N, C-alpha and C positions, 0 to 999 in steps of 0.2 A: 725497265729494260735490263738493268744490271742483274736482276734476279735470273733472267733467262740466260744471260751470258754465263753466269756462275753455274747454273744447272747444266748447260751444254758442256761445260768443262768437267762437271762431275760425272756425266755419262761416260766421257772418255776415260777419266781416271778410275772410275769404278769398274768399267768393263775390262780395263787392262790391269787393274790393281798395281799401278806403278809404285814401286816399293822403295821408299826412302829408307825404310828399316833394313832391307836386305844389304844395302851398301854399308849402312852403319854397323850392321852385325859383324862385318868383316874386320872392322877396326875396334869393335867393342872389347872391353877387358874380358879375361877368361872367367868362367863361372866360379862363384864362391864355393867354399868347401861344401856347403849344402846347396843343392840346386834342384828345383822342382821338375826340371825338364821343360818348363815353359819358355818359349822364345817368341819374340815378335816376328811373325812370319811375313806379314804384308800390311800395307796401309793404303788408304785412298784419301785424296785431298778434296775438300769441299770449297776451296777458294780462300784467297788471302783475306784475313780479317773476319772470316765467318766462324762462328762458334758452334760446336756440337754440344748441345745442352741435354739431350735425351737420347737414350737407346733402349729398345725393348725387342724381345724375340717373340714371334708368333710361331709356336712349335707345330701347329697344325698345317700352316701354310708354308713353313720353313722360310720365313721372311724376317729380316732384320729391319726394324723401323729406326730411322735416324731423324731426330728432331734438331734443326739448326736455327740459326738466327735469320735465315732467309727462306725457310720453308721446311718441308718434310720429304724424306726419301724412303722408298721401299726397295730393299736389296734382296735378291734371291740368294740364299745362303749357299746353295749347291754350286751355282755357276759363278757367283760373284757379280752378276749383272744387275744393274739398277732397272727395276721394272716399272717404277712410277715416281713422279714428283708432284708435290702439291704446294700450291701458292694461293694467293687470294683469287686468282683466276679460275681455280678448280677446287674450291671447297673450304679453304681456311679463311677465317675472319681476320687473322693477323699472321704474318709470316714468321714471327719470332716464336718458335715452338720451344717451350721450356720443359714439357713433360709428354711422354707417350706411355700408353698402357693398353694391353690386350686383355679384355675381359673374358669370362668363361664361356660366353656365347659366340665368341669370335669377332666381336666388334673391337675396333681400335680407337682409343681416346687420345685427343691432343689437347694439352693445356697451353694456352698462349698468353703472351704479355699483352694485355689490353684487348684480347680477342675472345675471352671466355673459354668454354670447354666445347669441343666438337667430337662427335662419334661418327666413325665411318664403318658401315657394314654392308657388304655386297654392293658396293658402288653408291650407296645412299648415305647422304650426310644429314646429321641433325646437330645444330649448334645451340648452345644454351648460354644465355646472358642473365644478368640480374633481373631483367624484366620477366624471366621465366622462373626465378627463385634462387638462382645461383648467387652465392655470397658476394662475388666480386668478378670483375673482368680479367683480373690477373690470376692465373691458375698455374700451380707449380707441382702438383703431385696427385696420384690416384692410388686407391687400394680397394679391395673388394672383400666383403664378408661372405660367410657361407650361405646366407639367405639371398645373395645376388645383389645386395645393395652396394652401390659405388660411392666411395668416400673421396671427396675432392678438397685438396688443400689450396687455399687462396690467400690473398693479402688482407682479407677482411673476415677471416674465420674459416671454419671447417663445414663444408656442405655435405649432407647425406642425400643421395639421389636414390629414390625408389623406382626401379625400372618398370615395375608392374603398374604403378599408378602415374608414372612420369611426373613425380612431385619432388620438391626439395625441402629439406629442413636444415637450418643453419645453427651450428653451435659456436657461440662467441664468448659469452660470459664464463663458460666452463673452462676456457683455455687460459693458460698462463700468459699467452701473448697471441694477438690476432694474426700475426704473420706466420702462416703455415707453409713449411717446405717438405718435411719428411713425413711419410705415411707408411705404416706396415700393419699387417694383421697376423697374429700368431695362431697356433693350432687350437687355442682355447677361444678363438674368435674375438680376442681383445684387440682394440684399435690403438695403435701407438702413434703419437703425433709429435713430430719435431717442429718446434717453433723458434722464433728469435729470442725467446725468453726461457727456454727449457723444454722439457718433455712432459706430455700428458698421456694418460692411458684411460680408455673407456672400456669397461667390461660389459656394457649393455645396460647397466644400471647406475653405476657410480664412476666418478672421475678421481684420478690421482695426479699429482704433479711432482716432478723432480727438477731441481736446478743445481747449479754449481755448489751451493751450500749443502746439498745432499750427496755430493760426490761426483756429479756430472762434469766431466772435463778435467784435464790435468791442470795443476797449478801453473802459474806464470813463471816457470823456472828460469826462463831466459829474459825476464823483465821486458817483455815486448810492449809497445804502446797499445793502449786499449782502443778498440775500434768503436767509433761513434756512429757507424753506418748501420744503425738498428734502432728500433723503438718507434713509438707512435709519433707521427708528425715528420717522419724522415723519408717519406715516399720519394721525394726528389733526389735523395742521396742513395737510393738503392741501386748502385751500379756494380755491386760485388767487387769493388776495388779492395784488395787485401793488403795493400802496401801503404806505409806512411814514411816518407823520406827514406825510401830504399829498404825499409824493414817490414817484415810481416807484422800483422796486427793480431790482437787477442781479444776474444770474447767467448768464454767457455759456455755461456748460456745459449749462444746462437747455434742452432742445430740445422745443418744443411740436409741431412738425410737420416733415415732410420731403416733398420732391417730386423726382421724376426727370423732368427736362425732356426735350423732344423731341430735343435735341442731346446727351442723356446727362449734361449738367451736373446736379449735385445741389444742391438748395437746402434750407437748414435754418433754421427760424424759432426764434430764441432769446429768452430772457428778459432783455431789457435790452441785448442785444448786437446788435440788429437782425437782418437776414437775411444768411446766409452762403452763398456760391456756391462749389462745389468743381468745378474743371475737370479733375480727375483727377490734378493735381499739387499745386496750392495752393488755399487758401481766400481768397476776396475778400469783404469785408464791406461791407454797405450799411446806413446808419443815417440818422437825421434830418438829418445834415449833407449827405447826398447827395440827399435828397428824399423818403425814406420818412417817412410821417406819424407813425409811432410805433415805438419801438425794442423793444417787446415784441410778438413776431409769433406769433399764435395759429394762423394758417391760410395756406395757399398753394395757388393753382390756376393752371393755364396755359390760355389761351384758344386757339381755333383759329388766330388770327392770330399766335401765338407769344408774345404779351405775357404777363408774369407779374403776378398779382394777389396782394396781401398783405393779410390781415386783422390789424389791430394794436390796441393799446390806445388809439390816437389816431384811429382811423378806417380807411379803406380806401385802398390805393395801387395804382396800375398802373404797370408799368415795361416799356417796349418795347425796352430795351437802350441807349437814349439819353435818353429823356425820362421824367419822372415826372408823374403827375397823381394828385390825392388828393381824397377826399370825407370829410366829417365830419358831425356831427349838424346843423350849420348848412346842409348841402347836402341834407338829407333822411333821413339814417340815423336809425333810432329810438334808437340808442345808439352811442357811439364805440368800444366794445369789440367788434370783429368776430371772433367765435369760429369761424365756419365759412364756407366758400365752396364754390360749385358753379357750373360753367359747362357749357352744352350746346353742341351742334355748330353752332347758329345764332349763338353768341356772346353769348347772354343770360347775365348774371352775377347770382347770388343771394348776398347777404351776410346771414349770420345773426348777430344781436346779442341782447342782453337785450331782451325784449319783442317781438321780431319779426324779419321778413325783408324786405329791400329788393331790388328787381330793377333792374338797370342794363342798358341797351342803347343802341345808337346811334340 
């Protein structure tokens, strides 16, 4: 019953786009010497205690998909109206949606906590569980190679789905760690995998691994407590709590997200080690000392202008290669933990947090 109450509220909030950020902008500090021109224009709330864990844009349908801890929403980008909601009653095996992804044929994938992976296409659902070959019931990321194969990150390895044969193959022993969160495919069709133990890359034939020893993640310059919320046998502790006794925690091998940028540089968001950039030879790390607003990086996206956006535990940051600009709760975000990002071809940026989504544009 509580789900329907929440979604009824969402319909009202999305339709009206009640803007916490508009009021906040009036009292926000003036722009820094460098300003990208981006501002938080509007936001919508998905309910108290509800987390927005996933965002993706379907450019053909002009739809923003919002994955939350109580189901999924489809929002028409042009009108700002919510066009559909999905719960267990109409398609999802579990209402906690941790990943959304639009494939090249127009299907939308949903990765769920304990609910496997589901694909929606033209009103038809197909759900995959371990009984079908999927590595695990807990699904956290998707990516697609040029041959149409869909790669699925789970808590028990990396699954490769062949849509032509409807078959799965799981990679486990090849990975530095079985808990997979980040997935990206670069222009060379290489698959980049962010895990709780480092980064893997698969070029179609061979695998490579990078960890903090290889330069992944900033050193613990603030002497933060090490996070034990990782590794084999810790499934019961995977609550994504990032604090210990009021302080942020640190584990540079724990990678929340990966991105293959337009120039084929690879970006990995770490737990406490900031964001790491790999140029094919070495890793370069960016942290709060460089301008990043938070060192726990949950999400990364690249805009059409080439700028990189980072969702962190301290808010949202934009980096154009030279300048940083950041937004926090004081600037209109509903919460400072930005778990999800999506950007469309027009340069609109959506940031998903606990309790809602904010839209930024110039």
